[in-house]
C-alpha positions, 0 to 999 in steps of 0.5 A: 642608337648606341652610347658614344665614346666621346668627350668634346675637344679631346680623346678619352684617356683609358687605362689599358688593363688598369695601371699595368705599369704599376701593378699586375694587369686586370687586378684590383691593385691596377684598377685602384692605381688607375683611378687615383689619376684623372683617367676617364675609364678602364679597359679590361679583358673578360674570359670564362672558366670551364664551369662558366665563371666570367673572370678578368684575364688577358692571356690564353693560358695561365703560364705567366701565373703558374708556369704551366700552359693551362688554358683558362677555358679548360680550368674550373674557377675553383682551381684558378681562384686558388692561384696567385694573380700578383706575385709574378709581377712583383713580390709586393703583390703576392696574394693578389686575387683574380677578379670575377666580372661580377665583382669588377662591375659591382666595384667599378661600374659606378666609378668610371667608364668601362671598356670590356674586351671579350676574348675570342680564340680559335679553339674556343670559337669551334667548341662554342665556348666564345658564344657562351662567354659573349652571351653571358658577358652581355647579359651581365652588363645589361642587368637592371642594376647597371641601367644607369651606367649603361651609357658608359659601357663599351664592348670590344672584341677582335671577333665580329661574331662576338659583336654580332651577339652583343648587337642582338642582345644589347643594341644600346651598348657601344660596340668596338671592333679591334682591328688586326695588329699586323700591317697587312691584315689591318689593310685587308680588314679595312678594305673588307669593313667598307663592304660589310653591312654589319660593321657599317651599321652596328659597330661604332668604333674601330680600335687600332694598335698605335704603332700601326695607326698612320694618318692615312688609316685614321682618315679612312676610319674617320671617313667611315664615320667610326670613332677611333680608338688606339692602344697603348701610349706610354712614351713621349714619342708615342704621345707625340704621334697620338697628338697628331691623330683624330682620336676618340679614345687613347689607351695607356698602360701608364695612366699616372705618366700620361695624365701627369705629362698632359697636366704639365702641358696644360691641355688635354692632347 
C-alpha cells in the first residue's frame, strides 16, 4: 500500500517549486526560503538533459534563462550548468546555479516532504526520452539511502504512462495524476478516470488547478476514493475558495504569506 499524503484535520501546505514568489523557482534559494516557514513540503519539477543528468526545471525550453528556445532535453548538462538560473528573476540572484535531482535529494529528502513532478512532453514521449527520465527518477528516489524517507515521497505527472512506470518500479510510493488545466479537458479526464483500471487501483491522488476546482469536481474526486491536491493558492480570494474544499494538499507559490495568514487566523485551514 502506498504512503499517503494526509495530515489529520487539515491539508498539507506545500511550496510550489519552492517559495517562487521570493526567489527563482526550483532553486536552492527558493527551497531555503520555503523551509524558513512552517511549510509541510516542497513540490519540484524534474527533467533530464540529453546526456542523462536529472535536473530541476519547469519550462520546456531555457528561453527565460538565456533568451533562446533551447529544449532542456536537447542540451548536455555541461552547457546547462554554465547558465545562470537566477539573474532572470532578479539581479540579487545572479549566479544561482541549476540544481541536479541528486543534489536536491541529498539536501532536502531528510528535511521535508517531497512532491516530485516528472515532466512529460510530446516530442520527448515519442523519442523515448520521457521513459528514460521516469525510470531514472524513480530509481534515484528508491535508492537504499532514502528508504527511511520514502513514505514522504510522492510522484506527480500529467502523463499516466509515467505513473505506470513508477507503479511498476516502486509501488510503495504515492502516485498523483495531474489533471488537465482546461475545463473541457478536465471534464473528459474525470469521466475517463472512472473507467480506467490503472487510475482506479494505482493512483492515490488527483491534482487539479485551483481555478478549475469546483465543489462538484472535488466531490467527484473524493467519491472516487482519491486524495485531492490543488495549486496554487496565493491570494485571500483563493484561500477562501480553498478553505471550502476537502483538500489533502494545498500548494502555494508564496508559503510565507499563506502560513502567516493561517497563523493569524489561529487555525490550519
